[in-house]
A tleap script that builds the chain and sets N, CA, C and O, in Angstrom:
source leaprc.protein.ff14SB
mol = sequence {
  NMET PRO VAL THR ASP GLU LEU PRO PRO LEU
  ALA LEU GLN VAL LEU ARG THR LEU ARG GLU
  THR TYR ASP HIE ARG GLY PRO ASN ALA PHE
  ASN GLU ASP ALA ALA LYS VAL PHE HIE VAL
  ILE GLY SER ILE ILE ALA GLN VAL CYS GLY
  ARG ASP ARG LEU ALA GLU ALA VAL GLU THR
  LEU ASP ALA ALA LEU GLU MET GLU GLY ILE
  GLY GLU THR LYS ASP SER ALA LEU ARG SER
  ILE CHIE
}
set mol.1.N position { 0.850 -1.169 0.000 }
set mol.1.CA position { 0.000 0.000 0.000 }
set mol.1.C position { 0.898 1.237 0.000 }
set mol.1.O position { 1.798 1.348 0.833 }
set mol.2.N position { 0.661 2.166 -0.929 }
set mol.2.CA position { 1.451 3.409 -0.956 }
set mol.2.C position { 1.238 4.221 0.307 }
set mol.2.O position { 0.197 4.126 0.958 }
set mol.3.N position { 2.236 5.019 0.641 }
set mol.3.CA position { 2.187 5.844 1.844 }
set mol.3.C position { 0.996 6.798 1.815 }
set mol.3.O position { 0.470 7.153 2.870 }
set mol.4.N position { 0.563 7.217 0.628 }
set mol.4.CA position { -0.493 8.230 0.510 }
set mol.4.C position { -1.910 7.672 0.612 }
set mol.4.O position { -2.866 8.445 0.546 }
set mol.5.N position { -2.080 6.359 0.771 }
set mol.5.CA position { -3.426 5.784 0.894 }
set mol.5.C position { -4.079 6.211 2.206 }
set mol.5.O position { -3.458 6.164 3.268 }
set mol.6.N position { -5.337 6.627 2.115 }
set mol.6.CA position { -6.163 6.930 3.283 }
set mol.6.C position { -5.526 7.930 4.249 }
set mol.6.O position { -5.473 7.691 5.456 }
set mol.7.N position { -5.055 9.029 3.720 }
set mol.7.CA position { -4.454 10.065 4.566 }
set mol.7.C position { -5.521 10.966 5.168 }
set mol.7.O position { -6.562 11.189 4.551 }
set mol.8.N position { -5.273 11.489 6.370 }
set mol.8.CA position { -6.205 12.438 6.979 }
set mol.8.C position { -6.127 13.783 6.252 }
set mol.8.O position { -5.171 14.038 5.519 }
set mol.9.N position { -7.131 14.641 6.454 }
set mol.9.CA position { -7.199 15.926 5.752 }
set mol.9.C position { -5.951 16.795 5.910 }
set mol.9.O position { -5.525 17.427 4.944 }
set mol.10.N position { -5.357 16.842 7.101 }
set mol.10.CA position { -4.166 17.667 7.292 }
set mol.10.C position { -3.021 17.178 6.402 }
set mol.10.O position { -2.333 17.985 5.777 }
set mol.11.N position { -2.819 15.873 6.344 }
set mol.11.CA position { -1.753 15.315 5.506 }
set mol.11.C position { -2.009 15.599 4.035 }
set mol.11.O position { -1.075 15.898 3.291 }
set mol.12.N position { -3.253 15.510 3.610 }
set mol.12.CA position { -3.584 15.811 2.209 }
set mol.12.C position { -3.297 17.274 1.882 }
set mol.12.O position { -2.820 17.585 0.791 }
set mol.13.N position { -3.585 18.173 2.823 }
set mol.13.CA position { -3.300 19.591 2.609 }
set mol.13.C position { -1.799 19.832 2.506 }
set mol.13.O position { -1.352 20.617 1.670 }
set mol.14.N position { -1.027 19.168 3.342 }
set mol.14.CA position { 0.426 19.294 3.274 }
set mol.14.C position { 0.924 18.826 1.917 }
set mol.14.O position { 1.756 19.491 1.299 }
set mol.15.N position { 0.424 17.687 1.446 }
set mol.15.CA position { 0.838 17.182 0.130 }
set mol.15.C position { 0.467 18.147 -0.989 }
set mol.15.O position { 1.262 18.379 -1.900 }
set mol.16.N position { -0.737 18.710 -0.922 }
set mol.16.CA position { -1.142 19.687 -1.942 }
set mol.16.C position { -0.196 20.883 -1.957 }
set mol.16.O position { 0.218 21.352 -3.018 }
set mol.17.N position { 0.137 21.363 -0.772 }
set mol.17.CA position { 1.033 22.515 -0.673 }
set mol.17.C position { 2.414 22.179 -1.215 }
set mol.17.O position { 3.014 22.983 -1.929 }
set mol.18.N position { 2.922 20.997 -0.879 }
set mol.18.CA position { 4.224 20.586 -1.405 }
set mol.18.C position { 4.201 20.461 -2.933 }
set mol.18.O position { 5.150 20.864 -3.606 }
set mol.19.N position { 3.120 19.906 -3.474 }
set mol.19.CA position { 2.993 19.802 -4.938 }
set mol.19.C position { 2.973 21.180 -5.589 }
set mol.19.O position { 3.637 21.409 -6.600 }
set mol.20.N position { 2.203 22.097 -4.997 }
set mol.20.CA position { 2.135 23.456 -5.540 }
set mol.20.C position { 3.502 24.133 -5.487 }
set mol.20.O position { 3.898 24.825 -6.425 }
set mol.21.N position { 4.218 23.929 -4.384 }
set mol.21.CA position { 5.565 24.495 -4.257 }
set mol.21.C position { 6.479 23.924 -5.324 }
set mol.21.O position { 7.227 24.657 -5.969 }
set mol.22.N position { 6.417 22.613 -5.508 }
set mol.22.CA position { 7.246 21.962 -6.524 }
set mol.22.C position { 6.899 22.487 -7.908 }
set mol.22.O position { 7.792 22.788 -8.700 }
set mol.23.N position { 5.598 22.599 -8.209 }
set mol.23.CA position { 5.171 23.094 -9.515 }
set mol.23.C position { 5.649 24.521 -9.753 }
set mol.23.O position { 5.999 24.885 -10.876 }
set mol.24.N position { 5.663 25.320 -8.702 }
set mol.24.CA position { 6.051 26.722 -8.822 }
set mol.24.C position { 7.562 26.927 -8.842 }
set mol.24.O position { 8.070 27.707 -9.648 }
set mol.25.N position { 8.295 26.224 -7.952 }
set mol.25.CA position { 9.731 26.461 -7.784 }
set mol.25.C position { 10.629 25.351 -8.308 }
set mol.25.O position { 11.846 25.525 -8.372 }
set mol.26.N position { 10.052 24.214 -8.684 }
set mol.26.CA position { 10.855 23.111 -9.207 }
set mol.26.C position { 11.507 22.296 -8.104 }
set mol.26.O position { 11.291 22.551 -6.920 }
set mol.27.N position { 12.308 21.311 -8.504 }
set mol.27.CA position { 12.898 20.390 -7.526 }
set mol.27.C position { 13.849 21.051 -6.536 }
set mol.27.O position { 14.052 20.524 -5.443 }
set mol.28.N position { 14.429 22.176 -6.886 }
set mol.28.CA position { 15.333 22.853 -5.957 }
set mol.28.C position { 14.609 23.376 -4.719 }
set mol.28.O position { 15.246 23.652 -3.702 }
set mol.29.N position { 13.294 23.514 -4.795 }
set mol.29.CA position { 12.521 23.983 -3.648 }
set mol.29.C position { 12.598 22.994 -2.497 }
set mol.29.O position { 12.392 23.369 -1.343 }
set mol.30.N position { 12.887 21.753 -2.794 }
set mol.30.CA position { 12.875 20.728 -1.755 }
set mol.30.C position { 14.238 20.458 -1.153 }
set mol.30.O position { 14.362 19.576 -0.304 }
set mol.31.N position { 15.240 21.169 -1.553 }
set mol.31.CA position { 16.552 20.940 -0.965 }
set mol.31.C position { 16.527 21.275 0.520 }
set mol.31.O position { 16.181 20.415 1.330 }
set mol.32.N position { 16.874 22.470 0.892 }
set mol.32.CA position { 16.943 22.851 2.304 }
set mol.32.C position { 15.545 23.067 2.891 }
set mol.32.O position { 15.318 22.747 4.058 }
set mol.33.N position { 14.614 23.600 2.111 }
set mol.33.CA position { 13.267 23.850 2.625 }
set mol.33.C position { 12.609 22.564 3.114 }
set mol.33.O position { 12.017 22.537 4.193 }
set mol.34.N position { 12.711 21.504 2.325 }
set mol.34.CA position { 12.072 20.246 2.703 }
set mol.34.C position { 12.713 19.664 3.958 }
set mol.34.O position { 12.016 19.110 4.808 }
set mol.35.N position { 14.012 19.782 4.081 }
set mol.35.CA position { 14.692 19.277 5.270 }
set mol.35.C position { 14.217 20.027 6.521 }
set mol.35.O position { 14.017 19.420 7.573 }
set mol.36.N position { 14.038 21.339 6.401 }
set mol.36.CA position { 13.546 22.126 7.534 }
set mol.36.C position { 12.137 21.700 7.924 }
set mol.36.O position { 11.834 21.560 9.109 }
set mol.37.N position { 11.272 21.493 6.930 }
set mol.37.CA position { 9.901 21.051 7.207 }
set mol.37.C position { 9.924 19.699 7.906 }
set mol.37.O position { 9.199 19.486 8.878 }
set mol.38.N position { 10.756 18.787 7.413 }
set mol.38.CA position { 10.876 17.460 8.006 }
set mol.38.C position { 11.297 17.558 9.475 }
set mol.38.O position { 10.737 16.870 10.329 }
set mol.39.N position { 12.277 18.407 9.766 }
set mol.39.CA position { 12.742 18.561 11.145 }
set mol.39.C position { 11.673 19.182 12.043 }
set mol.39.O position { 11.512 18.774 13.193 }
set mol.40.N position { 10.947 20.161 11.522 }
set mol.40.CA position { 9.898 20.796 12.318 }
set mol.40.C position { 8.787 19.806 12.628 }
set mol.40.O position { 8.326 19.730 13.767 }
set mol.41.N position { 8.353 19.050 11.630 }
set mol.41.CA position { 7.286 18.065 11.852 }
set mol.41.C position { 7.756 17.002 12.843 }
set mol.41.O position { 7.001 16.595 13.727 }
set mol.42.N position { 8.997 16.554 12.695 }
set mol.42.CA position { 9.536 15.583 13.648 }
set mol.42.C position { 9.554 16.130 15.064 }
set mol.42.O position { 9.220 15.416 16.010 }
set mol.43.N position { 9.934 17.375 15.215 }
set mol.43.CA position { 9.962 18.007 16.524 }
set mol.43.C position { 8.561 18.090 17.125 }
set mol.43.O position { 8.372 17.840 18.315 }
set mol.44.N position { 7.593 18.438 16.303 }
set mol.44.CA position { 6.204 18.523 16.779 }
set mol.44.C position { 5.710 17.154 17.226 }
set mol.44.O position { 5.091 17.031 18.283 }
set mol.45.N position { 5.983 16.114 16.420 }
set mol.45.CA position { 5.563 14.759 16.794 }
set mol.45.C position { 6.198 14.369 18.124 }
set mol.45.O position { 5.527 13.808 18.990 }
set mol.46.N position { 7.486 14.660 18.291 }
set mol.46.CA position { 8.179 14.310 19.533 }
set mol.46.C position { 7.585 15.038 20.730 }
set mol.46.O position { 7.416 14.443 21.794 }
set mol.47.N position { 7.265 16.328 20.568 }
set mol.47.CA position { 6.722 17.114 21.677 }
set mol.47.C position { 5.304 16.685 22.029 }
set mol.47.O position { 4.954 16.584 23.205 }
set mol.48.N position { 4.487 16.433 21.004 }
set mol.48.CA position { 3.076 16.132 21.239 }
set mol.48.C position { 2.854 14.661 21.577 }
set mol.48.O position { 2.090 14.331 22.484 }
set mol.49.N position { 3.530 13.781 20.837 }
set mol.49.CA position { 3.255 12.346 20.963 }
set mol.49.C position { 4.352 11.572 21.685 }
set mol.49.O position { 4.155 10.417 22.063 }
set mol.50.N position { 5.497 12.203 21.874 }
set mol.50.CA position { 6.604 11.530 22.544 }
set mol.50.C position { 7.649 11.011 21.573 }
set mol.50.O position { 7.395 10.817 20.384 }
set mol.51.N position { 8.832 10.794 22.124 }
set mol.51.CA position { 9.966 10.345 21.311 }
set mol.51.C position { 9.730 8.955 20.713 }
set mol.51.O position { 10.181 8.673 19.604 }
set mol.52.N position { 9.018 8.082 21.451 }
set mol.52.CA position { 8.764 6.737 20.928 }
set mol.52.C position { 7.927 6.794 19.657 }
set mol.52.O position { 8.179 6.050 18.709 }
set mol.53.N position { 6.933 7.677 19.638 }
set mol.53.CA position { 6.089 7.814 18.448 }
set mol.53.C position { 6.900 8.372 17.282 }
set mol.53.O position { 6.711 7.952 16.140 }
set mol.54.N position { 7.800 9.311 17.559 }
set mol.54.CA position { 8.669 9.852 16.518 }
set mol.54.C position { 9.568 8.747 15.967 }
set mol.54.O position { 9.722 8.623 14.752 }
set mol.55.N position { 10.158 7.949 16.846 }
set mol.55.CA position { 11.020 6.849 16.399 }
set mol.55.C position { 10.232 5.875 15.530 }
set mol.55.O position { 10.742 5.391 14.520 }
set mol.56.N position { 9.003 5.589 15.913 }
set mol.56.CA position { 8.139 4.698 15.126 }
set mol.56.C position { 7.864 5.311 13.747 }
set mol.56.O position { 7.880 4.605 12.739 }
set mol.57.N position { 7.614 6.612 13.707 }
set mol.57.CA position { 7.350 7.283 12.429 }
set mol.57.C position { 8.582 7.245 11.525 }
set mol.57.O position { 8.459 7.041 10.317 }
set mol.58.N position { 9.763 7.441 12.102 }
set mol.58.CA position { 10.994 7.396 11.311 }
set mol.58.C position { 11.226 5.983 10.783 }
set mol.58.O position { 11.641 5.816 9.636 }
set mol.59.N position { 10.965 4.968 11.599 }
set mol.59.CA position { 11.102 3.583 11.147 }
set mol.59.C position { 10.133 3.284 10.003 }
set mol.59.O position { 10.494 2.608 9.039 }
set mol.60.N position { 8.916 3.785 10.111 }
set mol.60.CA position { 7.928 3.588 9.055 }
set mol.60.C position { 8.374 4.272 7.763 }
set mol.60.O position { 8.241 3.709 6.677 }
set mol.61.N position { 8.901 5.480 7.889 }
set mol.61.CA position { 9.416 6.204 6.724 }
set mol.61.C position { 10.566 5.443 6.088 }
set mol.61.O position { 10.617 5.285 4.868 }
set mol.62.N position { 11.485 4.973 6.917 }
set mol.62.CA position { 12.634 4.225 6.411 }
set mol.62.C position { 12.178 2.975 5.655 }
set mol.62.O position { 12.705 2.667 4.586 }
set mol.63.N position { 11.208 2.266 6.205 }
set mol.63.CA position { 10.693 1.058 5.552 }
set mol.63.C position { 10.027 1.403 4.221 }
set mol.63.O position { 10.186 0.676 3.240 }
set mol.64.N position { 9.281 2.508 4.184 }
set mol.64.CA position { 8.615 2.918 2.946 }
set mol.64.C position { 9.641 3.302 1.885 }
set mol.64.O position { 9.483 2.962 0.713 }
set mol.65.N position { 10.687 4.007 2.294 }
set mol.65.CA position { 11.729 4.402 1.340 }
set mol.65.C position { 12.429 3.171 0.773 }
set mol.65.O position { 12.701 3.092 -0.425 }
set mol.66.N position { 12.711 2.225 1.641 }
set mol.66.CA position { 13.393 1.012 1.192 }
set mol.66.C position { 12.488 0.195 0.273 }
set mol.66.O position { 12.941 -0.306 -0.756 }
set mol.67.N position { 11.224 0.058 0.635 }
set mol.67.CA position { 10.281 -0.744 -0.148 }
set mol.67.C position { 10.063 -0.140 -1.536 }
set mol.67.O position { 9.969 -0.870 -2.523 }
set mol.68.N position { 9.982 1.171 -1.614 }
set mol.68.CA position { 9.699 1.835 -2.879 }
set mol.68.C position { 10.962 2.238 -3.626 }
set mol.68.O position { 10.878 2.785 -4.725 }
set mol.69.N position { 12.141 1.974 -3.041 }
set mol.69.CA position { 13.398 2.285 -3.702 }
set mol.69.C position { 13.686 3.767 -3.798 }
set mol.69.O position { 14.475 4.188 -4.643 }
set mol.70.N position { 13.067 4.561 -2.957 }
set mol.70.CA position { 13.272 6.010 -2.984 }
set mol.70.C position { 14.597 6.346 -2.324 }
set mol.70.O position { 14.922 5.822 -1.258 }
set mol.71.N position { 15.352 7.216 -2.957 }
set mol.71.CA position { 16.620 7.642 -2.397 }
set mol.71.C position { 17.800 6.827 -2.872 }
set mol.71.O position { 18.942 7.128 -2.526 }
set mol.72.N position { 17.539 5.795 -3.665 }
set mol.72.CA position { 18.636 4.978 -4.174 }
set mol.72.C position { 19.366 5.715 -5.281 }
set mol.72.O position { 18.760 6.433 -6.076 }
set mol.73.N position { 20.648 5.530 -5.317 }
set mol.73.CA position { 21.443 6.036 -6.423 }
set mol.73.C position { 21.949 4.843 -7.203 }
set mol.73.O position { 21.998 3.732 -6.676 }
set mol.74.N position { 22.323 5.054 -8.440 }
set mol.74.CA position { 22.824 3.955 -9.256 }
set mol.74.C position { 24.027 3.307 -8.591 }
set mol.74.O position { 24.938 3.995 -8.130 }
set mol.75.N position { 24.027 1.975 -8.541 }
set mol.75.CA position { 25.151 1.183 -8.048 }
set mol.75.C position { 25.613 1.580 -6.654 }
set mol.75.O position { 26.807 1.515 -6.362 }
set mol.76.N position { 24.692 1.988 -5.789 }
set mol.76.CA position { 25.093 2.326 -4.425 }
set mol.76.C position { 23.974 2.003 -3.450 }
set mol.76.O position { 22.843 1.720 -3.846 }
set mol.77.N position { 24.305 2.049 -2.195 }
set mol.77.CA position { 23.320 1.830 -1.139 }
set mol.77.C position { 22.425 3.051 -1.022 }
set mol.77.O position { 22.674 4.079 -1.653 }
set mol.78.N position { 21.394 2.934 -0.223 }
set mol.78.CA position { 20.509 4.070 0.016 }
set mol.78.C position { 21.292 5.230 0.601 }
set mol.78.O position { 22.159 5.042 1.454 }
set mol.79.N position { 20.979 6.438 0.133 }
set mol.79.CA position { 21.612 7.626 0.695 }
set mol.79.C position { 21.017 7.917 2.047 }
set mol.79.O position { 19.874 7.556 2.325 }
set mol.80.N position { 21.780 8.561 2.876 }
set mol.80.CA position { 21.284 8.975 4.177 }
set mol.80.C position { 20.311 10.128 3.993 }
set mol.80.O position { 20.516 10.985 3.134 }
set mol.81.N position { 19.252 10.153 4.794 }
set mol.81.CA position { 18.308 11.267 4.729 }
set mol.81.C position { 18.614 12.298 5.799 }
set mol.81.O position { 17.842 13.240 5.980 }
set mol.82.N position { 19.718 12.146 6.512 }
set mol.82.CA position { 20.095 13.072 7.585 }
set mol.82.C position { 20.910 14.198 7.015 }
set mol.82.O position { 21.330 15.090 7.752 }
savepdb mol mol.pdb
quit
């Protein structure tokens, strides 16, 4: 099942905004900006839901990236997302 199946309204709005940003600014918009968003969301999850929930979310993300082959480069292991 793709990560985007059955998302709540807030997640769908975030995806729409990211798509609009990409359409407007291109792939370079996701370099540092996307990393900052990722860190802020992670911080919010940790503060609201606890560090264990954040760790679970990161594990789920890692599994999704590995399953879908996202982040792979030719003839190399997965790149670090840190």
